[in-house]
MARDO-105547 format. One record per residue (C-alpha): x, y, z; residue number from 1; chain. Coordinates in Angstrom, 2 decimals. Example, Ala and Ser with C-alpha at 12.3 -4.5 7.8 and 13.67 -1.06 7.14 Angstrom:
2
KEGU       px       py       pz  seq  mol
KEGU    12.30    -4.50     7.80    1    A
KEGU    13.67    -1.06     7.14    2    A
This chain:
352
KEGU       px       py       pz  seq  mol
KEGU   -12.19   -56.21    31.93    1    A
KEGU   -11.00   -59.82    31.52    2    A
KEGU   -11.78   -61.77    28.38    3    A
KEGU   -13.87   -64.92    28.59    4    A
KEGU   -12.24   -68.20    27.59    5    A
KEGU   -13.97   -68.16    24.20    6    A
KEGU   -12.81   -64.57    23.53    7    A
KEGU    -9.23   -65.46    24.43    8    A
KEGU    -9.34   -68.47    22.11    9    A
KEGU   -10.81   -66.32    19.33   10    A
KEGU    -8.01   -63.76    19.80   11    A
KEGU    -5.31   -66.42    19.84   12    A
KEGU    -6.46   -68.06    16.59   13    A
KEGU    -6.98   -64.70    14.80   14    A
KEGU    -3.64   -64.85    12.90   15    A
KEGU    -4.55   -68.31    11.56   16    A
KEGU    -8.01   -67.08    10.53   17    A
KEGU    -6.39   -64.08     8.81   18    A
KEGU    -4.08   -66.30     6.74   19    A
KEGU    -6.91   -68.67     5.83   20    A
KEGU    -9.18   -65.79     4.77   21    A
KEGU    -6.42   -64.19     2.70   22    A
KEGU    -6.00   -67.48     0.80   23    A
KEGU    -9.75   -67.84     0.35   24    A
KEGU   -10.02   -64.44    -1.32   25    A
KEGU    -6.85   -64.66    -3.40   26    A
KEGU    -5.32   -61.77    -1.47   27    A
KEGU    -1.59   -61.00    -1.75   28    A
KEGU     0.32   -62.33     1.25   29    A
KEGU     2.47   -59.44     2.44   30    A
KEGU     2.68   -57.38     5.67   31    A
KEGU     0.28   -54.68     4.43   32    A
KEGU    -2.32   -57.24     3.41   33    A
KEGU    -1.97   -58.97     6.78   34    A
KEGU    -2.57   -55.64     8.58   35    A
KEGU    -5.71   -54.99     6.54   36    A
KEGU    -7.21   -58.45     7.10   37    A
KEGU    -6.19   -58.48    10.77   38    A
KEGU    -7.96   -55.16    11.39   39    A
KEGU   -11.02   -56.43     9.49   40    A
KEGU   -11.36   -59.80    11.22   41    A
KEGU   -10.50   -58.32    14.60   42    A
KEGU   -13.38   -55.86    14.29   43    A
KEGU   -11.07   -52.92    15.05   44    A
KEGU   -12.11   -50.67    12.15   45    A
KEGU   -15.75   -50.92    10.97   46    A
KEGU   -15.15   -48.40     8.16   47    A
KEGU   -12.30   -50.53     6.77   48    A
KEGU   -14.48   -53.66     7.04   49    A
KEGU   -17.28   -51.96     5.10   50    A
KEGU   -14.88   -50.92     2.31   51    A
KEGU   -13.26   -54.37     2.19   52    A
KEGU   -16.64   -56.11     2.01   53    A
KEGU   -17.61   -53.79    -0.85   54    A
KEGU   -14.39   -54.68    -2.71   55    A
KEGU   -15.10   -58.41    -2.19   56    A
KEGU   -18.66   -58.04    -3.47   57    A
KEGU   -17.54   -56.08    -6.54   58    A
KEGU   -14.95   -58.62    -7.68   59    A
KEGU   -16.55   -62.05    -7.08   60    A
KEGU   -14.68   -62.53    -3.83   61    A
KEGU   -11.18   -61.76    -5.12   62    A
KEGU    -9.14   -59.07    -3.34   63    A
KEGU    -6.30   -57.67    -5.44   64    A
KEGU    -3.07   -55.97    -4.48   65    A
KEGU    -4.58   -52.68    -5.69   66    A
KEGU    -7.51   -53.19    -3.28   67    A
KEGU    -5.10   -53.86    -0.41   68    A
KEGU    -2.95   -50.84    -1.28   69    A
KEGU    -6.00   -48.58    -1.40   70    A
KEGU    -7.48   -49.88     1.88   71    A
KEGU    -4.15   -49.67     3.71   72    A
KEGU    -3.58   -46.10     2.54   73    A
KEGU    -7.14   -44.94     3.32   74    A
KEGU    -7.57   -46.52     6.74   75    A
KEGU    -4.46   -48.01     8.38   76    A
KEGU    -1.66   -45.77     7.10   77    A
KEGU    -3.62   -42.55     7.50   78    A
KEGU    -4.73   -43.47    11.03   79    A
KEGU    -1.17   -44.26    12.11   80    A
KEGU     0.15   -41.01    10.65   81    A
KEGU    -2.63   -38.96    12.23   82    A
KEGU    -1.79   -40.44    15.63   83    A
KEGU     1.89   -39.62    15.09   84    A
KEGU     1.01   -36.06    14.06   85    A
KEGU    -1.18   -35.67    17.13   86    A
KEGU     1.64   -36.82    19.42   87    A
KEGU     4.08   -34.39    17.81   88    A
KEGU     1.55   -31.55    18.05   89    A
KEGU     1.10   -32.23    21.76   90    A
KEGU     4.88   -32.15    22.22   91    A
KEGU     5.07   -28.78    20.45   92    A
KEGU     2.31   -27.41    22.67   93    A
KEGU     4.13   -28.75    25.72   94    A
KEGU     7.36   -27.01    24.70   95    A
KEGU     5.51   -23.75    24.06   96    A
KEGU     3.91   -23.99    27.49   97    A
KEGU     7.35   -24.62    29.02   98    A
KEGU     8.71   -21.51    27.25   99    A
KEGU     5.76   -19.47    28.52  100    A
KEGU     6.52   -20.66    32.07  101    A
KEGU    10.18   -19.68    31.62  102    A
KEGU     9.21   -16.21    30.44  103    A
KEGU     6.84   -15.77    33.39  104    A
KEGU     9.61   -16.93    35.72  105    A
KEGU    11.99   -14.44    34.13  106    A
KEGU     9.49   -11.60    34.50  107    A
KEGU     8.93   -12.49    38.14  108    A
KEGU    12.66   -12.60    38.87  109    A
KEGU    13.17    -9.28    37.04  110    A
KEGU    10.47    -7.65    39.17  111    A
KEGU    12.24    -8.89    42.30  112    A
KEGU    15.56    -7.54    41.02  113    A
KEGU    14.09    -4.16    40.11  114    A
KEGU    12.37    -4.07    43.48  115    A
KEGU    15.70    -4.55    45.19  116    A
KEGU    17.30    -1.81    43.10  117    A
KEGU    14.44     0.57    43.91  118    A
KEGU    14.71    -0.16    47.61  119    A
KEGU    18.48     0.23    47.56  120    A
KEGU    18.27     3.49    45.60  121    A
KEGU    16.01     4.89    48.27  122    A
KEGU    18.45     3.92    51.00  123    A
KEGU    21.78     5.13    49.64  124    A
KEGU    24.18     5.79    52.57  125    A
KEGU    25.82     9.22    52.80  126    A
KEGU    29.30     9.41    51.25  127    A
KEGU    30.75    10.20    54.62  128    A
KEGU    29.74     6.78    56.05  129    A
KEGU    32.28     4.70    54.16  130    A
KEGU    31.49     1.38    55.88  131    A
KEGU    27.79     1.57    55.07  132    A
KEGU    28.55     2.78    51.55  133    A
KEGU    30.96    -0.12    51.01  134    A
KEGU    28.33    -2.62    52.26  135    A
KEGU    25.68    -1.01    50.04  136    A
KEGU    27.94    -1.24    46.95  137    A
KEGU    28.78    -4.89    47.74  138    A
KEGU    25.06    -5.71    48.03  139    A
KEGU    24.40    -3.96    44.72  140    A
KEGU    27.22    -5.86    42.99  141    A
KEGU    25.96    -9.18    44.44  142    A
KEGU    22.40    -8.56    43.23  143    A
KEGU    23.68    -7.59    39.80  144    A
KEGU    25.82   -10.73    39.54  145    A
KEGU    22.87   -12.88    40.54  146    A
KEGU    20.76   -11.19    37.87  147    A
KEGU    23.46   -11.76    35.21  148    A
KEGU    23.78   -15.46    36.14  149    A
KEGU    19.99   -15.89    36.19  150    A
KEGU    19.61   -14.24    32.78  151    A
KEGU    22.37   -16.39    31.32  152    A
KEGU    20.68   -19.55    32.60  153    A
KEGU    17.35   -18.34    31.25  154    A
KEGU    18.86   -17.65    27.82  155    A
KEGU    20.25   -21.20    27.68  156    A
KEGU    16.91   -22.68    28.71  157    A
KEGU    15.02   -20.59    26.15  158    A
KEGU    17.56   -21.45    23.44  159    A
KEGU    17.19   -25.18    24.20  160    A
KEGU    13.41   -24.90    24.15  161    A
KEGU    13.47   -22.96    20.89  162    A
KEGU    15.68   -25.64    19.30  163    A
KEGU    13.35   -28.35    20.58  164    A
KEGU    10.34   -26.57    19.11  165    A
KEGU    12.13   -26.24    15.75  166    A
KEGU    12.91   -29.96    15.78  167    A
KEGU     9.32   -30.84    16.71  168    A
KEGU     7.95   -28.53    14.03  169    A
KEGU    10.21   -30.20    11.46  170    A
KEGU     8.96   -33.60    12.65  171    A
KEGU     5.38   -32.38    12.35  172    A
KEGU     5.97   -31.11     8.81  173    A
KEGU     7.65   -34.38     7.91  174    A
KEGU     4.71   -36.34     9.30  175    A
KEGU     2.26   -34.20     7.32  176    A
KEGU     4.34   -34.66     4.17  177    A
KEGU     4.36   -38.42     4.77  178    A
KEGU     0.60   -38.39     5.32  179    A
KEGU     0.16   -36.73     1.91  180    A
KEGU     2.61   -38.91    -0.03  181    A
KEGU     2.17   -42.30    -1.64  182    A
KEGU     5.01   -44.39    -0.14  183    A
KEGU     5.51   -46.58    -3.22  184    A
KEGU     5.85   -43.91    -5.92  185    A
KEGU     6.73   -40.79    -3.94  186    A
KEGU     3.85   -38.96    -5.64  187    A
KEGU     1.06   -37.15    -3.85  188    A
KEGU    -1.57   -39.55    -2.52  189    A
KEGU    -5.31   -39.33    -3.07  190    A
KEGU    -5.86   -37.18     0.03  191    A
KEGU    -3.35   -34.58    -1.16  192    A
KEGU    -4.74   -34.77    -4.69  193    A
KEGU    -8.26   -34.01    -3.46  194    A
KEGU    -6.99   -31.07    -1.37  195    A
KEGU    -5.06   -29.61    -4.32  196    A
KEGU    -7.95   -30.15    -6.75  197    A
KEGU   -10.30   -28.17    -4.51  198    A
KEGU    -7.66   -25.47    -4.11  199    A
KEGU    -7.24   -25.33    -7.91  200    A
KEGU   -11.00   -24.95    -8.36  201    A
KEGU   -11.13   -22.16    -5.78  202    A
KEGU    -8.26   -20.30    -7.47  203    A
KEGU    -9.71   -20.77   -10.96  204    A
KEGU   -13.07   -19.44    -9.78  205    A
KEGU   -11.45   -16.41    -8.17  206    A
KEGU    -8.88   -15.57   -10.86  207    A
KEGU   -10.75   -16.90   -13.92  208    A
KEGU    -7.68   -18.92   -14.91  209    A
KEGU    -7.99   -22.30   -16.67  210    A
KEGU    -6.56   -25.59   -15.52  211    A
KEGU    -6.79   -29.12   -16.87  212    A
KEGU    -7.30   -32.43   -15.11  213    A
KEGU    -5.83   -35.65   -16.50  214    A
KEGU    -6.86   -39.09   -15.25  215    A
KEGU    -4.54   -41.91   -16.35  216    A
KEGU    -4.67   -45.68   -15.99  217    A
KEGU    -1.99   -48.29   -16.74  218    A
KEGU    -3.20   -50.64   -19.47  219    A
KEGU    -3.69   -54.31   -18.51  220    A
KEGU    -1.98   -53.75   -15.16  221    A
KEGU    -3.79   -56.60   -13.38  222    A
KEGU    -2.84   -59.06   -16.09  223    A
KEGU     0.79   -57.84   -15.92  224    A
KEGU     0.79   -58.03   -12.11  225    A
KEGU    -0.58   -61.58   -12.09  226    A
KEGU     1.88   -62.75   -14.74  227    A
KEGU     5.07   -61.25   -13.30  228    A
KEGU     4.38   -60.74    -9.57  229    A
KEGU     3.66   -57.86    -7.25  230    A
KEGU     7.27   -56.68    -7.00  231    A
KEGU     7.44   -56.20   -10.75  232    A
KEGU     4.03   -54.54   -10.60  233    A
KEGU     5.46   -52.08    -8.10  234    A
KEGU     8.35   -51.46   -10.51  235    A
KEGU     5.80   -50.60   -13.22  236    A
KEGU     4.04   -48.10   -10.94  237    A
KEGU     7.34   -46.44   -10.09  238    A
KEGU     8.34   -46.26   -13.78  239    A
KEGU     5.09   -44.52   -14.71  240    A
KEGU     5.39   -42.14   -11.74  241    A
KEGU     9.00   -41.26   -12.62  242    A
KEGU     8.07   -40.64   -16.27  243    A
KEGU     5.26   -38.30   -15.24  244    A
KEGU     7.58   -36.34   -12.95  245    A
KEGU    10.28   -36.15   -15.64  246    A
KEGU     7.98   -34.88   -18.39  247    A
KEGU     5.56   -32.53   -16.64  248    A
KEGU     6.48   -29.06   -15.46  249    A
KEGU     7.15   -28.34   -11.80  250    A
KEGU     3.76   -26.71   -11.19  251    A
KEGU     1.88   -29.90   -12.08  252    A
KEGU     0.34   -31.84    -9.19  253    A
KEGU     0.86   -35.55    -9.88  254    A
KEGU    -0.84   -38.09    -7.65  255    A
KEGU    -1.39   -41.79    -7.41  256    A
KEGU    -5.15   -41.72    -7.29  257    A
KEGU    -5.43   -45.37    -6.26  258    A
KEGU    -4.19   -48.75    -7.51  259    A
KEGU    -2.88   -48.24   -11.05  260    A
KEGU    -4.76   -44.96   -11.59  261    A
KEGU    -3.09   -41.54   -11.53  262    A
KEGU    -4.41   -37.99   -11.41  263    A
KEGU    -2.63   -34.92   -12.80  264    A
KEGU    -3.58   -31.28   -12.26  265    A
KEGU    -2.07   -28.95   -14.88  266    A
KEGU    -2.35   -25.29   -13.79  267    A
KEGU    -2.95   -22.57   -16.39  268    A
KEGU    -3.72   -25.22   -19.04  269    A
KEGU    -6.78   -25.36   -21.27  270    A
KEGU    -8.03   -28.57   -22.87  271    A
KEGU    -5.51   -28.41   -25.72  272    A
KEGU    -2.57   -27.86   -23.36  273    A
KEGU    -3.91   -30.60   -21.10  274    A
KEGU    -3.98   -33.07   -23.98  275    A
KEGU    -0.45   -32.04   -24.98  276    A
KEGU     0.81   -32.75   -21.44  277    A
KEGU    -0.97   -36.11   -21.34  278    A
KEGU     0.44   -37.10   -24.74  279    A
KEGU     3.93   -36.09   -23.65  280    A
KEGU     3.77   -38.65   -20.84  281    A
KEGU     2.14   -41.38   -22.95  282    A
KEGU     4.69   -41.10   -25.74  283    A
KEGU     7.61   -40.91   -23.31  284    A
KEGU     6.52   -44.26   -21.82  285    A
KEGU     6.63   -45.84   -25.28  286    A
KEGU    10.37   -45.16   -25.41  287    A
KEGU    11.07   -46.89   -22.10  288    A
KEGU    11.38   -50.64   -21.76  289    A
KEGU    10.85   -52.40   -18.46  290    A
KEGU    13.57   -54.77   -17.27  291    A
KEGU    12.65   -57.23   -14.53  292    A
KEGU    15.24   -56.64   -11.85  293    A
KEGU    15.41   -60.18   -10.49  294    A
KEGU    16.10   -61.81   -13.88  295    A
KEGU    17.09   -58.93   -16.22  296    A
KEGU    14.23   -60.12   -18.45  297    A
KEGU    12.97   -57.53   -20.94  298    A
KEGU     9.23   -57.20   -20.29  299    A
KEGU     8.58   -54.74   -23.10  300    A
KEGU     6.88   -51.36   -22.94  301    A
KEGU     4.19   -50.09   -20.62  302    A
KEGU     1.25   -48.18   -22.07  303    A
KEGU    -1.33   -45.97   -20.43  304    A
KEGU    -4.74   -44.59   -21.32  305    A
KEGU    -5.58   -41.01   -20.41  306    A
KEGU    -8.67   -38.81   -20.19  307    A
KEGU    -8.54   -35.01   -20.11  308    A
KEGU   -11.09   -32.46   -18.87  309    A
KEGU   -10.74   -28.73   -18.29  310    A
KEGU   -12.27   -26.60   -15.55  311    A
KEGU   -15.62   -25.00   -16.28  312    A
KEGU   -17.13   -22.28   -14.15  313    A
KEGU   -19.38   -23.89   -11.59  314    A
KEGU   -17.47   -27.18   -11.58  315    A
KEGU   -17.13   -29.19    -8.38  316    A
KEGU   -14.27   -31.60    -7.80  317    A
KEGU   -16.69   -34.45    -8.42  318    A
KEGU   -18.04   -33.11   -11.73  319    A
KEGU   -14.54   -32.42   -13.08  320    A
KEGU   -13.17   -35.84   -12.07  321    A
KEGU   -16.26   -37.50   -13.56  322    A
KEGU   -15.71   -35.89   -16.98  323    A
KEGU   -12.01   -36.80   -17.00  324    A
KEGU   -12.93   -40.36   -15.96  325    A
KEGU   -15.50   -40.60   -18.75  326    A
KEGU   -12.81   -39.57   -21.24  327    A
KEGU   -10.44   -42.16   -19.74  328    A
KEGU   -13.07   -44.91   -20.06  329    A
KEGU   -13.59   -43.91   -23.71  330    A
KEGU    -9.83   -44.20   -24.31  331    A
KEGU    -9.97   -47.76   -22.97  332    A
KEGU   -13.02   -48.62   -25.07  333    A
KEGU   -11.26   -47.27   -28.16  334    A
KEGU    -8.36   -49.69   -27.73  335    A
KEGU    -6.19   -48.21   -24.92  336    A
KEGU    -2.78   -46.50   -25.27  337    A
KEGU    -4.34   -43.17   -26.27  338    A
KEGU    -5.52   -39.83   -24.90  339    A
KEGU    -9.16   -38.77   -25.19  340    A
KEGU   -10.49   -35.32   -24.26  341    A
KEGU   -13.94   -34.58   -22.91  342    A
KEGU   -14.91   -32.63   -26.05  343    A
KEGU   -14.30   -35.72   -28.20  344    A
KEGU   -16.95   -37.59   -26.19  345    A
KEGU   -19.40   -34.70   -26.47  346    A
KEGU   -18.83   -34.53   -30.25  347    A
KEGU   -19.44   -38.27   -30.60  348    A
KEGU   -22.68   -37.97   -28.63  349    A
KEGU   -23.94   -35.13   -30.88  350    A
KEGU   -23.09   -37.08   -34.03  351    A
KEGU   -24.83   -40.18   -32.71  352    A
């Protein structure tokens, strides 16, 4: 279907409208932001538009880098990765079908070969007729050679197909890993975090084993980002992520929950152990100073606030995250740069 003149004009001036709208809403001007606004103004992704409009409404029309990062990860990045995974899956299925066809071809050729052998065995010339016996032996040798050559070719074809399937499977696993990883920090992304949280709840319910959930937020991140720029803000996010990975044991699931917020699942940890893990990260950050790479300027220390909740029988992912979030909000109300556990909030409520 051809576009009308007005539609063509609207499409041609879309990049200019995107840039103007980004400026209007104070949006960062980088490739990811351009992709988000382009998809929104082009009407390509209604779900992204709804989320972006909600972000605009919630912040007096200002769209932050954290908003852009979250929208890009949830809608554009995930869609692109899912399409890539689908293509790779179809390739794997195609290679498997090709292998199945090769096997069927081999079985058919083997039946022909065995049919020849059966027919020849039923028509063995008498030893006294040397000419016929010689011709029979030559025919047998020829059929056998053909079968050897055919099997050798089939082995090569199957080997090539098997290698191709291994490569495609590795590509598929890589795509899935990419779909579950935050590209900036290398941590698990929100999708992976939610999957692992539900898995942890299922295992805790079945095995009656505890686990703790920590929600963490970088203190004054927006102010820091606005003062020093988005590249330095990215450096802060990577520093916090690296500190978490350095200080928490291998079993911990560490994720960038969104923007400057992080989620940590600590297996086999009760509330006390959960607070200890959270404090280990918080105090480790206090020993690390941030140096701005472009100028070597010392920007001081980064602090975080953390909230800790532990699994209770009957918990859903939502109820557990909500309690950890409430503890995190209390940590911020109490002055930031501290860890608050859910029981501290409950105690304060009872006293009040």
